[in-house]
C-alpha positions as CSV (number, residue, x, y, z in Angstrom):
1,X,-19.8,-0.3,19.9
2,X,-21.8,-1.3,17.5
3,X,-22.2,1.0,13.9
4,X,-25.3,1.7,12.3
5,X,-25.6,-0.8,9.4
6,X,-26.7,-0.3,5.7
7,X,-29.9,-2.0,6.3
8,X,-31.3,0.2,9.2
9,X,-30.1,3.3,6.9
10,X,-32.1,2.8,3.8
11,X,-35.0,1.1,6.2
12,X,-35.2,4.8,7.7
13,X,-35.6,6.0,4.5
14,X,-39.4,4.9,4.3
15,X,-40.2,7.5,6.9
16,X,-37.8,10.4,5.3
17,X,-40.8,12.1,4.1
18,X,-42.9,12.3,7.1
19,X,-40.1,13.2,8.9
20,X,-39.3,16.2,6.7
21,X,-42.7,17.7,7.5
22,X,-41.5,17.2,11.2
23,X,-38.4,19.4,11.3
24,X,-39.9,22.0,8.7
25,X,-41.1,24.4,11.2
26,X,-37.0,24.3,12.5
27,X,-35.6,24.4,15.9
28,X,-37.0,25.9,19.0
29,X,-35.8,29.2,20.0
30,X,-34.3,29.7,16.6
31,X,-34.4,33.0,14.7
32,X,-33.0,33.7,10.8
33,X,-29.5,34.2,10.9
34,X,-26.9,35.9,7.9
35,X,-25.5,33.2,5.3
36,X,-28.2,31.1,5.2
37,X,-27.8,29.7,9.0
38,X,-30.0,29.9,12.1
39,X,-29.5,31.5,15.5
40,X,-30.2,29.4,18.5
41,X,-29.8,30.2,22.6
42,X,-29.3,27.4,25.0
43,X,-28.7,27.4,28.6
44,X,-24.9,27.3,29.8
45,X,-23.4,27.3,33.4
46,X,-20.2,27.9,34.9
47,X,-18.5,24.8,36.1
48,X,-16.1,25.3,39.2
49,X,-12.9,23.0,39.5
50,X,-13.3,20.2,41.9
51,X,-17.3,20.1,41.6
52,X,-19.3,17.2,40.5
53,X,-22.3,18.2,38.6
54,X,-25.2,15.7,36.7
55,X,-26.7,17.7,34.5
56,X,-30.1,16.4,32.9
57,X,-30.0,16.3,28.8
58,X,-33.7,17.1,27.5
59,X,-35.4,16.0,24.4
60,X,-36.2,18.4,21.9
61,X,-39.6,18.1,19.8
62,X,-37.9,16.7,17.1
63,X,-37.1,13.4,19.0
64,X,-39.2,13.7,22.1
65,X,-38.6,10.3,23.5
66,X,-35.3,10.3,24.2
67,X,-33.6,10.9,27.9
68,X,-30.2,11.1,28.9
69,X,-27.7,12.9,31.4
70,X,-24.2,13.8,31.3
71,X,-21.7,13.8,34.4
72,X,-19.5,16.8,34.6
73,X,-16.2,16.5,36.4
74,X,-14.5,19.9,36.2
75,X,-10.8,20.4,36.8
76,X,-8.8,23.0,37.1
77,X,-7.6,22.9,33.2
78,X,-10.2,21.0,32.1
79,X,-14.0,19.7,32.5
80,X,-14.4,15.4,31.9
81,X,-17.7,15.0,30.5
82,X,-19.7,11.5,30.5
83,X,-22.8,11.2,28.8
84,X,-24.9,8.5,28.2
85,X,-28.5,9.1,26.4
86,X,-31.4,6.1,25.8
87,X,-34.4,5.7,23.2
88,X,-32.3,7.4,20.3
89,X,-33.7,6.9,17.1
90,X,-31.5,6.8,13.8
91,X,-30.2,10.2,12.6
92,X,-32.0,9.5,9.3
93,X,-35.3,10.4,10.2
94,X,-34.5,13.9,9.6
95,X,-33.6,13.1,6.1
96,X,-30.9,10.6,4.2
97,X,-28.2,13.1,4.8
98,X,-27.8,12.7,8.3
99,X,-26.0,9.4,9.7
100,X,-24.8,10.3,13.1
101,X,-25.4,12.6,16.5
102,X,-22.6,14.8,17.6
103,X,-22.2,15.9,21.3
104,X,-21.1,19.8,21.7
105,X,-20.1,22.2,24.1
106,X,-21.2,25.8,23.6
107,X,-19.9,29.0,25.6
108,X,-21.2,32.2,26.0
109,X,-19.8,33.5,23.8
110,X,-20.9,31.2,20.8
111,X,-18.4,29.0,20.3
112,X,-19.3,25.6,19.5
113,X,-16.8,22.9,20.3
114,X,-17.2,19.1,18.6
115,X,-16.9,17.0,21.6
116,X,-17.3,13.5,19.6
117,X,-19.9,11.6,18.0
118,X,-22.5,9.4,19.5
119,X,-22.8,6.4,18.3
120,X,-25.8,4.6,18.2
121,X,-26.0,0.4,19.8
122,X,-29.7,-0.6,20.0
123,X,-31.3,3.1,20.6
124,X,-28.6,4.0,23.4
125,X,-25.4,6.1,22.9
126,X,-22.4,6.9,25.1
127,X,-19.6,9.5,24.8
128,X,-16.8,10.6,27.3
129,X,-15.1,13.8,26.3
130,X,-13.5,17.0,27.8
131,X,-13.2,20.6,26.7
132,X,-11.3,23.3,28.0
133,X,-14.1,25.4,28.8
134,X,-15.2,26.3,32.1
135,X,-18.5,27.7,31.4
136,X,-20.9,26.0,28.6
137,X,-24.0,24.6,27.6
138,X,-24.5,20.8,26.0
139,X,-26.7,20.5,22.8
140,X,-27.0,17.0,20.9
141,X,-27.3,17.1,16.7
142,X,-28.4,15.2,14.4
143,X,-25.5,15.5,11.4
144,X,-24.2,14.5,8.2
145,X,-21.0,13.3,9.4
146,X,-19.1,13.1,12.9
147,X,-16.1,15.9,12.0
148,X,-18.7,18.8,11.2
149,X,-17.1,22.0,12.6
150,X,-20.4,23.9,13.1
151,X,-23.7,22.4,14.7
152,X,-26.8,21.8,12.3
153,X,-30.2,23.0,13.2
154,X,-31.1,19.6,13.8
155,X,-31.0,19.9,17.9
156,X,-32.6,16.9,19.1
157,X,-31.7,17.7,23.1
158,X,-30.2,20.1,25.3
159,X,-28.4,20.1,29.1
160,X,-30.7,22.1,31.6
161,X,-28.6,23.7,34.4
162,X,-29.3,23.8,38.0
163,X,-31.8,26.6,39.0
164,X,-30.2,30.1,39.4
165,X,-26.8,29.4,37.3
166,X,-28.2,29.6,34.0
167,X,-26.4,31.6,31.4
168,X,-27.4,32.4,27.8
169,X,-25.3,31.1,24.6
170,X,-26.4,32.2,21.4
171,X,-24.4,30.6,18.7
172,X,-25.3,30.1,14.8
173,X,-26.3,26.5,13.3
174,X,-25.9,25.3,9.7
175,X,-29.3,25.4,7.9
176,X,-30.6,22.2,6.7
177,X,-30.5,22.9,3.0
178,X,-26.7,23.3,3.3
179,X,-26.5,19.7,2.9
180,X,-29.2,18.6,0.8
181,X,-30.6,19.0,-2.6
182,X,-32.9,16.0,-3.0
183,X,-33.3,13.0,-0.9
184,X,-32.5,10.8,-4.3
185,X,-29.6,12.3,-4.9
186,X,-28.0,12.1,-1.3
187,X,-29.3,7.9,-1.5
188,X,-27.3,7.4,-4.8
189,X,-24.3,9.6,-3.8
190,X,-23.9,7.3,-0.1
191,X,-25.6,4.6,0.0
192,X,-24.5,0.8,-1.7
193,X,-25.7,-2.5,-1.5
194,X,-23.4,-3.6,0.9
195,X,-25.1,-4.1,4.2
196,X,-21.8,-4.8,6.2
197,X,-20.4,-1.1,4.6
198,X,-19.1,0.7,8.2
199,X,-21.4,4.1,8.9
200,X,-18.0,5.8,9.1
201,X,-17.4,5.1,5.3
202,X,-21.0,6.5,4.8
203,X,-20.3,9.3,6.6
204,X,-16.9,10.0,4.9
205,X,-18.8,9.7,1.2
206,X,-21.5,12.5,2.6
207,X,-18.5,14.6,3.8
208,X,-17.1,14.4,0.6
209,X,-20.6,15.0,-1.5
210,X,-21.5,18.1,0.8
211,X,-18.4,19.7,0.2
212,X,-19.0,19.6,-3.8
213,X,-22.3,21.0,-2.9
214,X,-20.4,23.9,-1.4
215,X,-18.7,24.5,-4.5
216,X,-15.4,23.1,-2.8
217,X,-14.2,22.4,-6.8
218,X,-14.2,26.3,-7.5
219,X,-12.9,27.5,-3.9
220,X,-11.0,24.9,-2.5
221,X,-9.8,23.0,-5.2
222,X,-6.6,21.2,-3.7
223,X,-8.2,20.2,-0.4
224,X,-11.3,19.1,-1.9
225,X,-9.2,16.9,-4.8
226,X,-7.3,15.5,-1.5
227,X,-10.6,14.7,0.0
228,X,-11.3,12.8,-2.9
229,X,-8.4,10.9,-3.0
230,X,-8.6,9.9,0.6
231,X,-11.9,8.6,0.3
232,X,-11.0,6.6,-2.8
233,X,-8.2,5.4,-0.4
234,X,-10.9,5.0,2.3
235,X,-13.2,2.7,0.0
236,X,-10.1,0.7,-1.6
237,X,-9.1,-0.2,2.2
238,X,-12.9,-1.4,3.0
239,X,-12.7,-3.5,-0.7
240,X,-9.4,-5.0,0.4
241,X,-10.7,-5.9,3.7
242,X,-7.5,-4.1,5.8
243,X,-9.3,-4.1,9.0
244,X,-11.8,-1.8,10.7
245,X,-9.1,0.1,12.1
246,X,-7.7,1.3,9.3
247,X,-10.8,2.0,7.6
248,X,-12.5,4.0,10.2
249,X,-9.2,6.2,10.6
250,X,-9.1,6.5,6.3
251,X,-13.0,7.4,6.5
252,X,-12.5,10.0,9.4
253,X,-9.5,11.4,7.6
254,X,-11.5,12.1,4.8
255,X,-14.1,14.1,6.6
256,X,-12.0,16.3,8.3
257,X,-10.5,17.1,5.0
258,X,-13.9,17.6,3.6
259,X,-15.3,19.7,6.0
260,X,-11.8,22.0,6.0
261,X,-12.9,22.4,2.1
262,X,-16.3,22.9,2.8
263,X,-15.6,25.7,5.5
264,X,-13.0,27.0,3.2
265,X,-15.5,27.1,0.2
266,X,-18.5,28.9,2.3
267,X,-16.0,31.6,3.8
268,X,-14.2,32.2,0.2
269,X,-17.7,32.5,-1.3
270,X,-18.9,35.1,1.0
271,X,-15.6,37.1,0.8
272,X,-15.9,36.9,-3.4
273,X,-19.2,38.3,-3.1
274,X,-18.6,40.8,-0.7
275,X,-15.4,42.0,-3.0
276,X,-17.6,42.1,-6.0
277,X,-19.8,44.5,-4.7
278,X,-17.0,46.5,-3.7
279,X,-15.2,46.0,-7.2
280,X,-18.3,47.2,-9.1
281,X,-18.7,50.6,-7.0
282,X,-15.2,51.1,-7.1
283,X,-15.3,50.8,-11.0
284,X,-18.0,53.4,-11.4
285,X,-16.1,55.7,-9.3
286,X,-13.2,55.2,-11.8
287,X,-15.3,55.7,-14.7
288,X,-16.4,58.9,-13.7
289,X,-12.9,59.9,-13.4
290,X,-11.7,58.4,-16.1
291,X,-12.3,60.7,-18.9
292,X,-10.7,64.0,-17.4
293,X,-8.2,62.2,-16.4
294,X,-7.6,60.6,-19.8
295,X,-7.6,64.2,-21.3
296,X,-4.8,65.1,-19.1
297,X,-2.3,62.2,-19.0
298,X,-3.1,62.7,-23.2
299,X,-1.2,66.0,-23.3
300,X,1.5,64.9,-20.7
301,X,2.0,62.0,-22.9
302,X,2.6,64.3,-25.6
303,X,4.8,66.9,-24.0
304,X,6.7,63.7,-22.6
305,X,7.3,62.1,-26.1
306,X,8.9,65.7,-27.3
307,X,11.5,65.9,-24.5
308,X,11.9,62.5,-24.7
309,X,12.7,62.5,-28.6
310,X,15.3,65.5,-27.7
311,X,16.7,63.4,-25.1
312,X,17.7,60.5,-27.4
313,X,19.0,62.7,-30.2
314,X,21.5,64.1,-27.7
315,X,22.0,60.3,-26.6
316,X,22.6,59.0,-30.1
317,X,25.4,62.1,-30.9
318,X,27.3,61.3,-27.8
319,X,27.2,57.3,-28.4
320,X,29.0,58.0,-31.6
321,X,31.5,60.2,-30.5
322,X,32.0,57.4,-27.6
323,X,32.1,54.5,-30.4
324,X,34.9,56.1,-32.3
325,X,36.9,56.6,-29.5
326,X,36.8,53.1,-28.4
327,X,37.3,51.9,-32.1
328,X,40.5,53.6,-32.0
329,X,41.5,52.5,-28.4
330,X,40.7,48.6,-29.8
331,X,43.1,49.2,-33.1
332,X,46.0,50.1,-30.0
333,X,45.1,47.1,-28.1
334,X,44.6,44.7,-30.9
335,X,48.3,45.6,-32.1
336,X,49.5,45.3,-28.5
337,X,48.3,42.0,-28.3
338,X,49.5,40.7,-31.8
339,X,52.8,41.3,-30.1
340,X,52.2,39.3,-27.2
341,X,50.8,36.5,-29.1
342,X,54.2,35.8,-31.0
343,X,55.7,35.9,-28.0
344,X,53.5,33.6,-26.3
345,X,53.5,31.2,-29.2
346,X,57.2,30.7,-28.5
347,X,56.9,30.0,-25.1
348,X,54.3,27.4,-25.4
349,X,56.1,25.6,-28.2
350,X,59.4,25.5,-25.7
351,X,57.2,24.3,-23.2
352,X,54.9,21.5,-25.2
353,X,57.4,18.6,-25.1
354,X,57.7,19.3,-21.0
355,X,53.9,19.0,-20.7
356,X,53.6,15.6,-23.1
357,X,56.0,14.3,-20.9
358,X,53.8,15.2,-17.6
359,X,50.9,13.9,-19.4
360,X,51.9,10.7,-20.1
361,X,53.1,10.1,-16.3
362,X,49.9,11.5,-15.3
363,X,47.7,9.1,-17.4
364,X,49.7,6.4,-16.2
365,X,49.1,7.5,-12.3
366,X,45.8,7.6,-13.2
367,X,45.0,4.2,-14.2
368,X,46.6,3.1,-11.0
369,X,44.4,5.4,-9.2
370,X,40.7,4.1,-11.2
371,X,42.3,0.4,-10.3
372,X,42.4,1.1,-6.7
373,X,38.9,3.0,-6.6
374,X,37.3,0.2,-8.2
375,X,38.9,-2.3,-6.0
376,X,37.5,-0.3,-2.8
377,X,34.0,-0.1,-4.1
378,X,34.1,-3.5,-4.7
379,X,35.1,-4.2,-0.9
380,X,32.4,-1.7,-0.2
381,X,29.6,-3.1,-2.0
382,X,30.4,-6.4,-0.4
383,X,30.4,-5.2,3.3
384,X,27.0,-3.7,2.4
385,X,26.0,-6.6,1.4
386,X,26.9,-8.8,4.0
387,X,25.2,-6.3,6.4
388,X,22.1,-6.5,4.5
389,X,22.0,-10.4,4.6
390,X,22.7,-10.4,8.3
391,X,19.9,-7.8,8.7
392,X,17.5,-9.9,6.8
393,X,18.4,-13.2,9.0
394,X,18.0,-11.2,12.1
395,X,14.8,-10.1,11.3
396,X,13.4,-13.5,10.5
397,X,15.2,-14.9,13.4
398,X,13.5,-12.3,15.5
399,X,10.2,-12.6,13.8
400,X,9.8,-16.3,15.3
401,X,9.9,-15.0,18.9
402,X,8.2,-11.6,18.6
403,X,6.5,-9.4,16.1
404,X,9.5,-7.5,14.3
405,X,9.4,-5.0,11.7
406,X,12.7,-3.3,9.6
407,X,12.6,0.4,10.2
408,X,15.4,3.3,9.7
409,X,16.1,3.1,13.2
410,X,16.6,-0.8,12.9
411,X,15.1,-3.6,13.8
412,X,11.7,-2.8,16.1
413,X,10.6,-6.3,18.1
414,X,7.4,-5.4,19.7
415,X,6.5,-6.8,23.2
416,X,2.7,-7.0,23.7
417,X,0.8,-6.1,27.0
418,X,-0.1,-9.5,27.5
419,X,3.6,-10.2,28.5
420,X,3.3,-8.4,31.8
421,X,1.0,-9.1,34.6
422,X,-2.0,-6.3,34.0
423,X,-1.1,-2.6,35.3
424,X,2.8,-4.1,36.6
425,X,6.0,-4.0,35.1
426,X,6.5,-8.1,36.1
427,X,7.6,-9.8,33.2
428,X,5.5,-13.3,32.8
429,X,6.9,-16.5,32.2
430,X,6.1,-16.6,28.6
431,X,7.8,-13.0,28.3
432,X,10.6,-14.3,30.1
433,X,11.3,-17.3,27.5
434,X,10.8,-15.1,24.3
435,X,13.6,-12.4,26.0
436,X,15.7,-15.5,26.4
437,X,15.5,-16.4,23.2
438,X,16.0,-12.5,22.0
439,X,19.3,-12.5,23.8
440,X,20.7,-15.8,22.6
441,X,20.6,-14.0,19.1
442,X,21.8,-10.5,20.9
443,X,24.9,-12.7,22.5
444,X,26.0,-13.8,18.8
445,X,26.5,-10.1,17.7
446,X,28.6,-8.0,20.2
447,X,28.4,-4.6,18.1
448,X,24.4,-4.5,18.1
449,X,23.1,-1.8,19.9
450,X,19.6,-2.6,21.9
451,X,17.4,0.3,23.2
452,X,14.3,-0.9,24.9
453,X,11.5,1.6,24.7
454,X,8.2,1.4,26.8
455,X,4.7,2.5,25.7
456,X,1.3,2.7,27.4
457,X,-2.2,3.5,26.1
458,X,-4.3,6.7,27.2
459,X,-5.8,5.7,30.4
460,X,-4.8,7.0,33.2
461,X,-2.5,10.1,34.4
462,X,0.9,11.2,32.3
463,X,2.7,10.2,35.5
464,X,1.4,7.3,36.1
465,X,1.8,6.3,32.4
466,X,5.2,7.7,32.5
467,X,6.4,5.5,35.6
468,X,4.9,2.3,34.1
469,X,6.2,2.5,31.0
470,X,9.9,3.4,32.4
471,X,9.3,0.6,34.9
472,X,8.1,-1.8,32.1
473,X,11.5,-0.8,29.7
474,X,13.5,-0.9,32.6
475,X,12.1,-4.6,33.3
476,X,12.9,-5.9,30.3
477,X,16.6,-4.5,30.4
478,X,17.3,-5.8,33.5
479,X,16.3,-9.2,32.4
480,X,18.5,-9.0,29.4
481,X,21.5,-8.0,31.2
482,X,20.9,-11.1,33.6
483,X,21.2,-13.5,30.3
484,X,24.6,-12.0,29.8
485,X,24.2,-8.9,27.4
486,X,26.9,-6.1,28.4
487,X,25.7,-3.2,30.5
488,X,27.1,-0.9,27.7
489,X,25.2,-2.5,24.9
490,X,21.6,-1.8,25.8
491,X,19.1,0.8,27.2
492,X,15.8,1.5,28.1
493,X,13.7,4.4,28.4
494,X,9.6,5.2,29.0
495,X,7.6,7.0,26.5
496,X,4.3,6.7,28.6
497,X,1.3,7.6,26.0
498,X,2.8,10.0,23.7
499,X,3.3,8.0,21.0
500,X,0.2,5.7,20.2
501,X,0.0,3.3,17.0
502,X,-3.6,3.1,17.0
503,X,-6.5,4.8,18.5
504,X,-6.9,5.4,22.2
505,X,-10.8,5.4,22.1
506,X,-11.2,1.7,21.3
507,X,-10.0,-1.4,23.5
508,X,-8.4,-2.9,20.9
509,X,-6.7,0.3,20.0
510,X,-5.7,0.6,23.7
511,X,-4.2,-3.0,23.9
512,X,-1.9,-2.2,21.0
513,X,-0.5,0.8,22.1
514,X,0.3,-1.0,25.7
515,X,3.7,-2.7,24.7
516,X,7.4,-2.7,24.9
517,X,10.0,-2.0,21.8
518,X,13.1,-3.6,21.5
519,X,15.2,-1.5,18.4
520,X,18.3,-3.1,17.7
521,X,20.6,-1.2,15.7
522,X,24.3,-1.3,14.5
523,X,27.1,-1.0,12.1
524,X,26.8,-4.8,11.6
525,X,23.4,-4.3,10.1
526,X,23.9,-1.5,8.5
527,X,23.2,1.1,10.8
528,X,25.5,3.6,12.0
529,X,23.0,5.9,13.6
530,X,22.0,5.7,17.7
531,X,18.3,4.5,18.3
532,X,16.1,7.5,18.7
533,X,12.7,7.9,20.0
534,X,10.4,6.4,17.8
535,X,8.2,8.9,16.1
536,X,5.0,6.2,15.8
537,X,4.1,3.6,17.9
């Protein structure tokens, strides 16, 4: 889906002043709430497991031209939501600090869950999401970035509920002033002149700016510093053109960290204010008691000092007597030790010659031992060098057949999903040809171990993906055995969708996740550990 481009965002800024006048009246059905937020009530309903419901998304006066609906599929433990919206205007109409739209599920108890970002494509938006709540209402808000943890007061759409099933869901919204000081400052802080900059990067800049406004430098110093560093890395990834997936992932991570810093700052600031008030009251009470307590403590201290002086005098007398006794005992002990020293000296002279002979023999043995250790170390280093050279050759050979990377687990060759028939574990001719070449390499090194790991994307049930991944891994294993690789040398396992290497939210990411990985390991290439499940995909 296309993102908002910089040109569209800046162009929308022309109507900012008019839009601010429009939203100045606030959100319908809202009332003032503590801590600079506003309270809002929406309609909610209970979705019974097994029921499919269509909910209209009705526009508020903030964006009256919009329309949409959400298809609700209730299951036993979760509810799936498929929302589509038309005639959506750019979020910047509400102010330069607003860059995107977010869909929320709100429980009757007031818990708001961020279901995901609604990204525009020619005025249209589509989002599939799920929630563990069975009773909730739906709202759409304009937000400064996608990873916000509490909805803002720019409520542009609300879900209608079936007649007779309405439940009131009252919750707090973040007030508009939380995200902005002046539009000029916002534009300078967020937008650049590059029209191709991804919207996710704009949102990341906005998230960090807002965290600073919330006094994150004071109340969430380490977290905000981390967000600043992550934003710098995201900017660098964009400048270096590292790819859409990398840039978006870095930007999303920055948003999450900045939102954590903002929430912590808001909470800590409120706690500090409460603590300051309590401390002032406590100080007043303490001052009232201080004078009386000081007089009593002074008198008690004088008595204690007199008693302590007497104790110290008695202790000094006892210490002097003890030191005299110890001195007499020390003189006697010194005389005894002199006698023993003379005796020991005679014995030492007698043993000196024997020790000299033993030392000479020990030095000779040590020299021989050092020589043997040096020879062993040279042989070990040579063996390690040969293993590394073999590992490098294998990596180069495998890379001519399949994309291969070196890891702590061994050499990992990646077979993409296109080498299988769609949704099947049947190997295509191209896959068989590549596997035949791989088997030729492995057969040349009988001590190598080969583990086949199947992976899928997140589409479909867990059981289906697990079975498909196992079937694909086993199909590769059986074909390699047919090529002559010993059964004891090769294993296979399926990991389903548990270890993605890319986001499952895009077709490109799901295609990367559908793969089979061949993990080569063994002592011959410097790896004595058995191949284990990959911690990444």
